[in-house]
C-alpha positions in Angstrom: 0.4 54.6 29.5 -0.8 52.5 26.6 2.7 51.8 25.5 3.7 50.8 29.0 0.7 48.5 29.4 1.6 46.8 26.1 5.1 46.3 27.2 4.0 44.8 30.6 1.5 42.5 28.8 4.1 41.3 26.4 6.5 40.8 29.2 4.0 38.7 31.2 3.2 36.6 28.1 6.9 35.9 27.5 7.4 35.0 31.1 4.3 32.7 31.0 5.7 31.0 27.9 9.2 30.7 29.5 7.6 28.9 32.5 5.9 26.2 30.4 6.7 23.8 27.6 4.1 24.6 24.9 2.9 22.0 22.5 0.4 22.9 19.8 -2.5 20.7 18.6 -4.4 21.3 15.3 -7.6 19.3 15.2 -11.1 19.2 13.7 -13.4 20.1 16.6 -16.2 21.0 14.3 -17.2 20.0 10.8 -17.6 16.7 8.9 -14.9 14.8 10.8 -15.2 16.5 14.2 -15.1 13.2 16.1 -11.5 12.8 14.9 -10.3 16.0 16.5 -12.4 15.8 19.6 -11.3 12.2 20.3 -7.6 13.0 19.6 -7.7 16.0 21.9 -9.3 13.9 24.7 -6.5 11.4 24.4 -3.9 14.1 24.3 -5.3 15.7 27.5 -5.4 12.4 29.3 -1.7 12.0 28.5 -1.0 15.6 29.5 -2.6 14.9 33.0 -0.4 11.9 33.5 2.7 13.7 32.2 2.3 16.7 34.5 1.3 14.5 37.5 4.6 12.6 37.1 6.6 15.9 37.5 8.1 18.7 35.5 9.6 18.1 32.1 13.0 19.8 31.8 12.0 21.6 35.0 8.7 22.9 33.6 5.0 21.8 33.4 3.7 21.0 29.9 0.9 23.0 28.3 -1.2 22.0 25.2 -2.8 24.6 23.0 -5.5 23.3 20.7 -6.6 25.1 17.5 -9.8 24.1 15.7 -9.4 23.8 12.0 -13.2 23.1 11.5 -12.4 20.1 9.2 -11.0 22.5 6.6 -7.7 22.2 4.8 -7.0 26.0 4.6 -8.0 26.4 8.3 -5.5 23.7 9.2 -2.6 25.7 7.7 -3.8 28.9 9.3 -4.1 27.3 12.7 -0.6 25.9 12.4 0.8 29.3 11.5 -0.9 30.8 14.5 0.5 28.3 17.0 4.0 28.9 15.6 4.1 32.7 15.3 1.7 33.7 18.0 2.0 31.1 20.7 5.7 30.0 20.0 5.0 26.3 20.5 8.1 24.1 20.4 6.2 21.2 18.6 2.9 20.5 17.0 0.6 17.5 17.1 -1.9 17.0 14.2 -3.8 16.4 12.1 -5.7 13.2 11.9 -6.9 13.7 8.3 -4.1 13.3 5.8 -5.1 16.2 3.5 -5.0 18.6 6.4 -1.7 17.3 7.7 -0.2 17.8 4.2 -1.4 21.4 4.3 0.1 22.0 7.7 3.5 20.4 7.0 5.1 23.3 5.0 4.5 25.8 7.9 6.2 23.4 10.4 9.0 22.6 8.0 9.8 26.2 7.2 9.8 27.2 10.9 11.8 24.1 11.9 9.0 23.1 14.4 8.6 19.3 14.6 5.2 18.0 13.7 3.9 14.6 14.7 0.6 13.5 13.2 -1.3 11.1 15.5 -3.3 9.5 12.7 -2.5 10.7 9.1 -1.8 7.5 7.2 -1.2 8.8 3.6 2.4 8.3 2.6 2.8 11.9 1.3 2.6 13.3 4.8 6.1 12.6 6.0 7.5 13.2 2.5 6.8 16.9 3.2 10.1 17.4 5.1 12.5 16.1 7.7 10.6 17.8 10.5 7.4 15.9 9.7 6.6 12.6 11.5 3.7 10.3 12.2 2.8 8.1 15.2 0.7 5.7 13.1 1.2 3.2 10.3 1.0 4.2 6.6 -1.7 3.4 4.0 0.8 1.2 2.2 0.9 -1.2 5.2 -2.8 -0.7 6.0 -3.8 -1.4 2.3 -1.7 -4.6 2.2 -3.2 -5.9 5.5 -6.8 -5.1 4.3 -6.1 -6.9 1.0 -4.6 -10.0 2.7 -7.6 -10.2 5.1 -10.1 -9.8 2.3 -8.5 -12.4 0.0 -7.1 -15.0 2.5 -9.7 -14.8 5.3 -12.9 -13.6 3.5 -12.0 -15.4 0.3 -12.7 -12.4 -1.9 -11.9 -13.0 -5.6 -13.5 -10.1 -7.3 -14.3 -6.8 -5.6 -15.6 -3.2 -6.2 -14.0 0.0 -4.9 -15.8 3.1 -3.8 -13.6 6.0 -2.9 -13.6 9.8 -2.4 -11.8 11.2 -5.4 -11.0 14.5 -3.6 -9.3 12.8 -0.6 -5.6 12.0 -0.5 -6.3 9.4 2.1 -9.1 7.7 0.2 -7.4 7.6 -3.1 -4.1 6.4 -1.6 -5.6 3.6 0.4 -7.5 2.3 -2.6 -4.4 2.3 -4.7 -2.4 0.3 -2.0 -5.3 -2.1 -1.5 -5.4 -2.8 -5.3 -1.7 -3.2 -5.5 -1.6 -6.0 -2.9 -4.9 -7.6 -3.9 -3.7 -8.0 -7.5 -0.6 -9.8 -6.2 -2.8 -12.1 -4.2 -4.9 -13.0 -7.3 -8.0 -10.9 -6.6 -9.5 -8.6 -9.3 -11.1 -5.1 -9.1 -14.0 -5.6 -11.4 -15.6 -2.1 -11.0 -14.5 1.2 -9.4 -16.6 4.2 -8.6 -15.9 7.5 -6.9 -17.7 10.3 -5.0 -16.9 13.7 -3.7 -16.1 13.9 0.0 -18.3 16.3 2.0 -20.7 17.1 -0.8 -22.1 13.7 -1.8 -24.6 12.0 0.4 -26.5 9.9 -2.2 -24.5 6.9 -3.4 -27.4 5.0 -5.1 -26.1 5.6 -8.6 -22.7 4.2 -7.8 -24.0 1.3 -5.8 -26.5 0.3 -8.4 -23.7 -0.2 -10.9 -21.7 -2.1 -8.3 -24.6 -4.4 -7.5 -25.0 -5.2 -11.1 -21.3 -6.2 -11.4 -21.8 -8.7 -8.5 -18.6 -8.3 -6.6 -17.8 -10.5 -3.6 -17.1 -7.3 -1.5 -17.0 -3.5 -1.7 -13.9 -1.7 -0.6 -14.9 1.6 0.9 -11.9 3.8 1.6 -13.6 6.9 2.9 -14.4 8.2 6.4 -17.0 7.1 8.9 -19.8 9.5 7.9 -19.7 8.2 4.3 -19.2 4.6 5.2 -22.3 4.5 7.3 -24.5 6.0 4.6 -23.0 3.8 2.0 -23.7 0.7 4.0 -27.4 1.7 4.5 -27.9 2.5 0.9 -26.1 -0.7 -0.2 -28.4 -2.9 1.9 -31.5 -1.0 0.6 -30.4 -2.0 -2.9 -30.1 -5.7 -1.9 -26.3 -5.8 -1.7 -25.4 -8.5 0.9 -21.7 -8.8 0.7 -19.3 -7.3 3.2 -18.0 -3.7 3.0 -14.3 -3.4 3.9 -12.7 -0.2 5.0 -9.7 1.4 6.7 -9.1 3.3 9.9 -11.1 6.3 8.6 -14.2 4.3 9.6 -13.5 4.5 13.3 -15.8 6.9 15.2 -18.5 6.6 17.8 -20.8 7.9 15.0 -20.2 5.0 12.6 -22.7 2.6 14.1 -25.2 5.5 14.7 -25.1 6.3 11.0 -24.9 2.8 9.6 -26.8 0.8 12.1 -27.5 -2.9 11.4 -26.4 -2.3 7.8 -22.8 -2.6 8.9 -23.2 -6.1 10.4 -20.8 -8.4 8.6 -18.4 -5.5 7.6 -14.8 -5.1 8.6 -12.2 -2.3 8.8 -8.5 -2.0 9.6 -7.7 0.1 12.7 -5.0 1.2 15.1 -6.5 -0.7 18.1 -9.7 -2.3 19.4 -11.1 -1.5 22.9 -11.7 -5.2 23.5 -8.2 -6.3 22.6 -6.8 -8.5 25.3 -3.6 -6.6 26.1 -2.7 -4.9 29.5 -1.7 -1.6 27.9 -5.0 -1.4 26.1 -7.0 -2.3 29.2 -5.1 0.3 31.3 -5.7 3.0 28.7 -9.4 2.3 28.3 -9.9 2.2 32.0 -8.1 5.6 32.5 -10.0 7.2 29.6 -13.4 6.0 30.9 -12.5 7.3 34.4 -11.7 10.8 33.0 -14.6 11.0 30.5 -17.6 9.7 32.3 -17.5 6.1 31.0 -16.9 7.0 27.4 -15.2 4.2 25.4 -12.2 5.6 23.5 -12.0 5.2 19.8 -8.7 4.8 17.8 -8.2 8.6 17.4 -8.2 8.9 21.2 -5.5 6.3 21.7 -3.5 7.8 18.8 -3.6 11.3 20.4 -2.6 9.7 23.7 0.4 7.9 22.3 1.4 10.9 20.1 1.5 13.2 23.2 3.5 10.7 25.2 5.9 10.2 22.4 6.5 13.9 21.8 7.2 14.6 25.4 9.5 11.5 25.5 11.4 13.0 22.6 11.7 16.4 24.4 13.1 14.7 27.4 15.6 12.7 25.4 16.5 15.9 23.5 17.1 17.7 26.8 15.8 20.8 25.0 12.9 22.5 23.4 15.0 23.4 20.3 13.2 22.2 17.2 16.2 20.5 15.6 17.1 18.6 18.8 13.5 17.4 19.2 13.5 16.3 15.6 16.6 14.3 16.0 15.2 12.6 19.2 11.9 11.7 17.4 13.9 10.3 14.5 15.9 8.1 17.0 12.7 6.6 18.6 12.9 2.9 19.0 10.5 0.5 20.7 8.5 3.2 22.4 5.9 1.5 24.5 2.7 3.1 23.3 -0.8 2.1 24.5 -1.7 1.0 20.9 1.5 -0.9 20.5 5.3 -0.5 20.3 6.5 2.4 18.0 9.8 2.6 16.1 10.3 5.5 13.8 11.9 4.4 10.6 14.2 6.3 8.2 11.2 7.9 6.5 9.8 9.2 9.8 7.0 6.7 9.7 5.9 4.6 12.7 6.4 0.9 12.5 3.7 -0.5 14.7 0.9 -3.2 14.7 -2.5 -3.0 13.0 -5.7 -4.7 13.9 -8.8 -5.8 12.0 -12.2 -5.0 13.5 -15.4 -6.8 12.6 -18.9 -5.6 13.2 -21.3 -8.1 14.6 -24.7 -7.6 16.2 -24.2 -3.9 16.1 -20.9 -4.0 18.0 -17.3 -3.7 17.1 -15.2 -6.9 17.7 -11.5 -7.4 17.6 -10.7 -9.9 14.9 -6.9 -10.1 14.6 -3.7 -8.2 14.9 -0.8 -8.0 12.4 2.7 -6.9 13.3 4.7 -4.6 10.9 7.2 -7.3 9.9 
Protein backbone atom coordinates (compact mmCIF):
# COMPACT_ATOMS: atom_id res chain seq x y z
CA UNK A 1 0.00 0.00 0.00
CA UNK A 2 2.86 2.37 0.88
CA UNK A 3 4.58 1.68 -2.42
CA UNK A 4 1.34 2.25 -4.33
CA UNK A 5 0.69 5.50 -2.47
CA UNK A 6 4.20 6.75 -3.29
CA UNK A 7 3.70 5.93 -6.97
CA UNK A 8 0.35 7.77 -7.02
CA UNK A 9 1.81 10.83 -5.25
CA UNK A 10 4.77 10.89 -7.64
CA UNK A 11 2.42 10.56 -10.59
CA UNK A 12 0.24 13.41 -9.36
CA UNK A 13 3.30 15.61 -8.86
CA UNK A 14 4.57 14.89 -12.37
CA UNK A 15 1.11 15.63 -13.79
CA UNK A 16 0.95 18.90 -11.86
CA UNK A 17 4.37 19.90 -13.16
CA UNK A 18 3.38 18.96 -16.70
CA UNK A 19 0.33 21.22 -16.46
CA UNK A 20 2.25 24.38 -15.52
CA UNK A 21 5.38 26.20 -16.59
CA UNK A 22 7.49 26.37 -13.44
CA UNK A 23 9.95 29.21 -12.86
CA UNK A 24 12.07 29.32 -9.72
CA UNK A 25 12.96 32.42 -7.72
CA UNK A 26 15.80 32.54 -5.19
CA UNK A 27 15.53 35.53 -2.88
CA UNK A 28 16.47 36.93 0.52
CA UNK A 29 13.17 36.97 2.38
CA UNK A 30 14.93 37.11 5.75
CA UNK A 31 18.29 38.39 6.92
CA UNK A 32 20.31 41.56 6.42
CA UNK A 33 19.07 42.33 2.90
CA UNK A 34 15.55 40.97 3.23
CA UNK A 35 13.96 43.98 1.57
CA UNK A 36 15.78 43.06 -1.66
CA UNK A 37 14.13 39.66 -1.94
CA UNK A 38 10.75 40.69 -0.61
CA UNK A 39 10.50 43.57 -3.08
CA UNK A 40 11.72 41.50 -6.03
CA UNK A 41 9.21 38.76 -5.22
CA UNK A 42 6.36 41.27 -5.08
CA UNK A 43 7.35 42.61 -8.48
CA UNK A 44 7.60 39.08 -9.89
CA UNK A 45 4.15 38.17 -8.60
CA UNK A 46 2.59 41.33 -10.01
CA UNK A 47 4.05 40.35 -13.38
CA UNK A 48 2.83 36.77 -12.88
CA UNK A 49 -0.72 38.01 -12.34
CA UNK A 50 -0.60 40.00 -15.55
CA UNK A 51 0.96 37.14 -17.51
CA UNK A 52 -1.62 34.56 -16.45
CA UNK A 53 -4.48 37.02 -16.89
CA UNK A 54 -3.39 37.48 -20.51
CA UNK A 55 -3.78 33.76 -21.17
CA UNK A 56 -1.76 30.53 -21.23
CA UNK A 57 1.91 30.48 -22.18
CA UNK A 58 2.58 27.61 -24.58
CA UNK A 59 -0.86 26.37 -23.59
CA UNK A 60 -0.18 26.38 -19.82
CA UNK A 61 -0.41 28.73 -16.84
CA UNK A 62 2.86 29.96 -15.34
CA UNK A 63 3.83 29.16 -11.76
CA UNK A 64 6.58 30.79 -9.65
CA UNK A 65 8.24 28.91 -6.78
CA UNK A 66 10.22 31.13 -4.40
CA UNK A 67 12.96 29.80 -2.11
CA UNK A 68 14.30 31.95 0.74
CA UNK A 69 18.10 32.01 0.99
CA UNK A 70 18.00 34.07 4.21
CA UNK A 71 20.58 36.52 2.82
CA UNK A 72 23.19 33.77 2.91
CA UNK A 73 25.56 32.71 0.11
CA UNK A 74 25.54 28.98 0.91
CA UNK A 75 21.75 28.96 1.25
CA UNK A 76 21.41 30.60 -2.17
CA UNK A 77 23.29 27.72 -3.78
CA UNK A 78 21.23 25.13 -1.84
CA UNK A 79 17.95 26.82 -2.75
CA UNK A 80 18.92 26.80 -6.42
CA UNK A 81 19.76 23.10 -6.35
CA UNK A 82 16.39 22.34 -4.71
CA UNK A 83 14.45 24.21 -7.36
CA UNK A 84 16.30 22.37 -10.12
CA UNK A 85 16.36 18.82 -8.73
CA UNK A 86 13.19 18.74 -6.64
CA UNK A 87 10.85 21.12 -8.45
CA UNK A 88 12.17 20.73 -12.01
CA UNK A 89 11.88 24.43 -12.85
CA UNK A 90 12.67 25.38 -16.44
CA UNK A 91 14.36 28.67 -15.45
CA UNK A 92 15.46 30.60 -12.38
CA UNK A 93 15.18 34.26 -11.39
CA UNK A 94 17.62 35.58 -8.80
CA UNK A 95 19.44 36.77 -6.89
CA UNK A 96 19.62 40.50 -6.26
CA UNK A 97 22.91 40.42 -4.31
CA UNK A 98 25.85 39.68 -6.60
CA UNK A 99 27.75 37.36 -4.24
CA UNK A 100 24.69 35.13 -3.95
CA UNK A 101 24.10 35.12 -7.71
CA UNK A 102 27.72 34.07 -8.22
CA UNK A 103 27.14 31.19 -5.81
CA UNK A 104 23.95 30.12 -7.62
CA UNK A 105 25.32 30.28 -11.14
CA UNK A 106 27.33 27.02 -11.24
CA UNK A 107 24.25 24.95 -10.31
CA UNK A 108 22.25 26.53 -13.14
CA UNK A 109 25.11 26.25 -15.61
CA UNK A 110 25.73 22.58 -14.82
CA UNK A 111 22.02 21.74 -15.16
CA UNK A 112 21.58 23.87 -18.31
CA UNK A 113 18.82 25.85 -16.58
CA UNK A 114 18.79 29.52 -17.66
CA UNK A 115 19.29 31.95 -14.80
CA UNK A 116 18.27 35.61 -15.03
CA UNK A 117 19.36 37.87 -12.20
CA UNK A 118 16.99 40.81 -11.74
CA UNK A 119 19.51 43.01 -9.98
CA UNK A 120 23.05 41.62 -9.59
CA UNK A 121 25.36 44.25 -11.07
CA UNK A 122 28.82 42.75 -10.42
CA UNK A 123 30.50 41.93 -13.73
CA UNK A 124 31.50 38.43 -12.57
CA UNK A 125 27.90 37.20 -12.49
CA UNK A 126 27.39 36.60 -16.20
CA UNK A 127 30.98 35.42 -16.61
CA UNK A 128 29.96 32.24 -14.77
CA UNK A 129 28.58 30.61 -17.92
CA UNK A 130 26.48 30.95 -21.06
CA UNK A 131 23.24 30.11 -19.21
CA UNK A 132 23.67 33.08 -16.85
CA UNK A 133 22.03 36.44 -17.70
CA UNK A 134 21.11 39.68 -15.97
CA UNK A 135 18.19 42.08 -16.49
CA UNK A 136 20.06 45.07 -15.06
CA UNK A 137 23.08 47.20 -15.88
CA UNK A 138 26.58 46.30 -14.67
CA UNK A 139 28.77 48.00 -12.10
CA UNK A 140 31.13 49.09 -14.86
CA UNK A 141 28.38 51.29 -16.30
CA UNK A 142 27.03 52.26 -12.88
CA UNK A 143 30.47 53.21 -11.55
CA UNK A 144 31.16 55.36 -14.60
CA UNK A 145 27.83 57.20 -14.31
CA UNK A 146 28.34 57.79 -10.58
CA UNK A 147 31.83 59.18 -11.21
CA UNK A 148 30.64 61.45 -14.01
CA UNK A 149 27.84 62.81 -11.82
CA UNK A 150 30.19 63.33 -8.87
CA UNK A 151 32.88 65.13 -10.87
CA UNK A 152 30.88 67.05 -13.46
CA UNK A 153 27.67 67.83 -11.56
CA UNK A 154 28.76 67.94 -7.90
CA UNK A 155 32.26 69.25 -8.78
CA UNK A 156 34.03 66.66 -6.62
CA UNK A 157 37.83 66.90 -6.98
CA UNK A 158 39.00 64.73 -4.09
CA UNK A 159 37.01 61.98 -2.45
CA UNK A 160 37.11 59.14 0.07
CA UNK A 161 35.82 55.62 -0.47
CA UNK A 162 34.21 53.44 2.19
CA UNK A 163 33.40 49.91 1.05
CA UNK A 164 32.66 46.38 2.29
CA UNK A 165 35.82 44.34 1.74
CA UNK A 166 33.89 41.04 1.85
CA UNK A 167 31.31 42.02 -0.81
CA UNK A 168 31.88 41.39 -4.52
CA UNK A 169 29.39 44.12 -5.29
CA UNK A 170 30.93 46.74 -3.02
CA UNK A 171 34.55 46.12 -4.06
CA UNK A 172 33.72 45.98 -7.77
CA UNK A 173 31.65 49.17 -7.74
CA UNK A 174 34.38 51.06 -5.90
CA UNK A 175 36.97 49.91 -8.44
CA UNK A 176 34.87 51.01 -11.42
CA UNK A 177 34.08 54.35 -9.79
CA UNK A 178 37.79 54.96 -9.21
CA UNK A 179 38.65 53.99 -12.77
CA UNK A 180 36.32 56.59 -14.28
CA UNK A 181 36.91 59.28 -11.64
CA UNK A 182 40.65 59.15 -12.31
CA UNK A 183 40.02 59.68 -16.03
CA UNK A 184 37.93 62.71 -15.16
CA UNK A 185 40.66 64.23 -13.01
CA UNK A 186 39.34 63.43 -9.51
CA UNK A 187 41.51 61.83 -6.82
CA UNK A 188 40.81 59.19 -4.18
CA UNK A 189 42.65 60.68 -1.21
CA UNK A 190 41.70 58.04 1.34
CA UNK A 191 40.10 54.59 1.27
CA UNK A 192 38.67 52.59 4.13
CA UNK A 193 36.82 49.31 4.43
CA UNK A 194 34.52 47.41 6.75
CA UNK A 195 33.01 43.94 7.02
CA UNK A 196 29.49 43.52 5.66
CA UNK A 197 26.98 42.15 8.19
CA UNK A 198 29.32 42.22 11.20
CA UNK A 199 30.32 45.91 11.36
CA UNK A 200 27.86 48.49 12.68
CA UNK A 201 30.27 51.08 14.13
CA UNK A 202 32.04 53.11 11.44
CA UNK A 203 33.39 55.91 13.63
CA UNK A 204 37.05 54.88 13.35
CA UNK A 205 36.94 54.88 9.54
CA UNK A 206 34.90 58.07 9.37
CA UNK A 207 37.20 59.95 11.76
CA UNK A 208 40.16 59.30 9.44
CA UNK A 209 38.04 60.32 6.47
CA UNK A 210 36.94 63.54 8.17
CA UNK A 211 40.55 64.48 8.90
CA UNK A 212 41.45 63.97 5.22
CA UNK A 213 38.79 66.56 4.24
CA UNK A 214 37.36 64.99 1.05
CA UNK A 215 34.70 66.73 -1.04
CA UNK A 216 32.52 63.60 -0.87
CA UNK A 217 32.46 60.03 0.45
CA UNK A 218 31.74 57.18 -1.96
CA UNK A 219 29.87 54.47 -0.04
CA UNK A 220 29.43 51.36 -2.17
CA UNK A 221 27.66 49.14 0.34
CA UNK A 222 24.02 48.24 0.87
CA UNK A 223 21.21 50.32 2.40
CA UNK A 224 21.57 49.06 5.97
CA UNK A 225 25.20 50.17 6.08
CA UNK A 226 24.69 53.39 4.11
CA UNK A 227 22.05 54.67 6.53
CA UNK A 228 24.22 54.00 9.58
CA UNK A 229 27.29 55.51 7.92
CA UNK A 230 25.35 58.66 7.10
CA UNK A 231 24.19 59.13 10.69
CA UNK A 232 27.66 58.54 12.13
CA UNK A 233 29.26 60.81 9.54
CA UNK A 234 26.96 63.72 10.45
CA UNK A 235 27.58 63.11 14.16
CA UNK A 236 31.30 63.55 13.45
CA UNK A 237 30.66 66.85 11.67
CA UNK A 238 31.11 65.58 8.11
CA UNK A 239 28.90 67.76 5.92
CA UNK A 240 29.76 66.72 2.36
CA UNK A 241 27.58 64.39 0.30
CA UNK A 242 27.67 60.61 0.44
CA UNK A 243 27.34 59.00 -2.98
CA UNK A 244 26.29 55.38 -3.48
CA UNK A 245 24.99 52.82 -5.91
CA UNK A 246 21.80 50.85 -6.40
CA UNK A 247 22.47 48.82 -3.25
CA UNK A 248 21.21 51.83 -1.30
CA UNK A 249 17.68 51.42 -2.58
CA UNK A 250 15.24 50.14 0.03
CA UNK A 251 12.27 51.45 1.96
CA UNK A 252 14.53 51.04 5.01
CA UNK A 253 17.22 53.49 3.83
CA UNK A 254 15.49 56.65 5.05
CA UNK A 255 14.24 54.90 8.18
CA UNK A 256 17.83 54.05 9.11
CA UNK A 257 19.58 57.20 7.92
CA UNK A 258 16.89 59.83 8.46
CA UNK A 259 17.83 63.47 7.89
CA UNK A 260 21.50 62.54 7.79
CA UNK A 261 20.95 61.42 4.19
CA UNK A 262 19.76 64.81 2.96
CA UNK A 263 22.11 66.05 0.26
CA UNK A 264 23.23 62.54 -0.66
CA UNK A 265 22.85 60.76 -4.00
CA UNK A 266 22.82 57.25 -5.42
CA UNK A 267 22.58 55.55 -8.79
CA UNK A 268 19.53 53.39 -9.35
CA UNK A 269 17.49 51.41 -11.85
CA UNK A 270 14.50 53.76 -11.71
CA UNK A 271 12.81 56.44 -9.63
CA UNK A 272 9.11 56.24 -8.69
CA UNK A 273 8.64 59.92 -9.53
CA UNK A 274 10.22 59.62 -12.99
CA UNK A 275 7.92 61.16 -15.59
CA UNK A 276 7.54 58.20 -17.98
CA UNK A 277 4.25 56.41 -18.82
CA UNK A 278 5.73 52.93 -18.22
CA UNK A 279 6.95 53.93 -14.77
CA UNK A 280 3.63 55.53 -13.85
CA UNK A 281 1.68 52.46 -14.99
CA UNK A 282 3.91 50.11 -12.99
CA UNK A 283 3.76 52.22 -9.82
CA UNK A 284 -0.03 52.46 -10.07
CA UNK A 285 -0.44 48.70 -10.57
CA UNK A 286 1.98 47.88 -7.74
CA UNK A 287 0.24 50.24 -5.31
CA UNK A 288 -3.13 48.75 -6.23
CA UNK A 289 -1.92 45.22 -5.49
CA UNK A 290 0.07 46.00 -2.33
CA UNK A 291 -2.12 48.41 -0.38
CA UNK A 292 -0.58 51.66 -1.56
CA UNK A 293 3.05 50.59 -1.13
CA UNK A 294 5.46 52.54 -3.33
CA UNK A 295 7.71 50.08 -5.17
CA UNK A 296 11.47 50.34 -4.89
CA UNK A 297 13.96 49.45 -7.62
CA UNK A 298 14.13 45.78 -6.67
CA UNK A 299 10.39 45.50 -7.24
CA UNK A 300 10.54 46.89 -10.77
CA UNK A 301 13.60 44.74 -11.51
CA UNK A 302 11.72 41.62 -10.41
CA UNK A 303 8.74 42.68 -12.51
CA UNK A 304 10.84 43.24 -15.63
CA UNK A 305 12.88 40.07 -15.13
CA UNK A 306 9.72 37.96 -14.89
CA UNK A 307 8.21 39.55 -17.99
CA UNK A 308 11.48 39.11 -19.89
CA UNK A 309 11.84 35.45 -18.93
CA UNK A 310 8.31 34.59 -20.03
CA UNK A 311 8.81 36.56 -23.23
CA UNK A 312 11.89 34.44 -23.91
CA UNK A 313 9.96 31.22 -23.24
CA UNK A 314 7.31 32.33 -25.70
CA UNK A 315 9.91 33.18 -28.33
CA UNK A 316 11.66 29.87 -27.68
CA UNK A 317 8.37 28.03 -28.15
CA UNK A 318 9.63 25.56 -25.56
CA UNK A 319 10.66 25.08 -21.94
CA UNK A 320 13.90 23.44 -23.04
CA UNK A 321 16.79 25.17 -21.29
CA UNK A 322 19.01 25.61 -24.34
CA UNK A 323 16.18 27.11 -26.37
CA UNK A 324 15.25 29.55 -23.59
CA UNK A 325 18.92 30.49 -23.31
CA UNK A 326 19.12 31.24 -27.02
CA UNK A 327 15.93 33.33 -26.86
CA UNK A 328 17.24 35.34 -23.90
CA UNK A 329 20.50 35.95 -25.75
CA UNK A 330 18.55 37.28 -28.75
CA UNK A 331 16.56 39.83 -26.69
CA UNK A 332 16.53 43.24 -28.34
CA UNK A 333 14.61 46.38 -27.34
CA UNK A 334 12.40 44.57 -24.81
CA UNK A 335 10.01 47.17 -23.38
CA UNK A 336 10.62 46.88 -19.65
CA UNK A 337 8.93 49.14 -17.12
CA UNK A 338 12.34 50.40 -15.98
CA UNK A 339 13.48 50.97 -19.55
CA UNK A 340 14.24 49.22 -22.82
CA UNK A 341 16.43 46.09 -22.45
CA UNK A 342 18.81 44.65 -25.02
CA UNK A 343 20.96 41.66 -24.05
CA UNK A 344 24.52 42.06 -25.31
CA UNK A 345 27.07 39.41 -26.32
CA UNK A 346 28.14 38.99 -22.68
CA UNK A 347 24.54 38.35 -21.53
CA UNK A 348 24.32 41.73 -19.82
CA UNK A 349 21.40 44.14 -20.18
CA UNK A 350 22.00 47.44 -21.93
CA UNK A 351 19.50 49.78 -20.32
CA UNK A 352 19.22 53.27 -18.78
CA UNK A 353 20.32 54.31 -15.30
CA UNK A 354 19.00 57.10 -13.08
CA UNK A 355 20.51 59.26 -10.36
CA UNK A 356 18.37 59.75 -7.26
CA UNK A 357 18.88 62.63 -4.82
CA UNK A 358 17.68 62.81 -1.23
CA UNK A 359 16.10 66.12 -0.23
CA UNK A 360 13.94 66.93 2.79
CA UNK A 361 13.80 63.26 3.68
CA UNK A 362 12.48 62.20 0.27
CA UNK A 363 13.92 60.51 -2.79
CA UNK A 364 13.90 62.73 -5.89
CA UNK A 365 14.64 61.84 -9.52
CA UNK A 366 17.68 63.82 -10.68
CA UNK A 367 18.59 62.62 -14.15
CA UNK A 368 18.66 59.59 -16.45
CA UNK A 369 21.59 58.32 -18.51
CA UNK A 370 21.24 56.05 -21.53
CA UNK A 371 23.72 53.17 -22.04
CA UNK A 372 25.29 54.70 -25.15
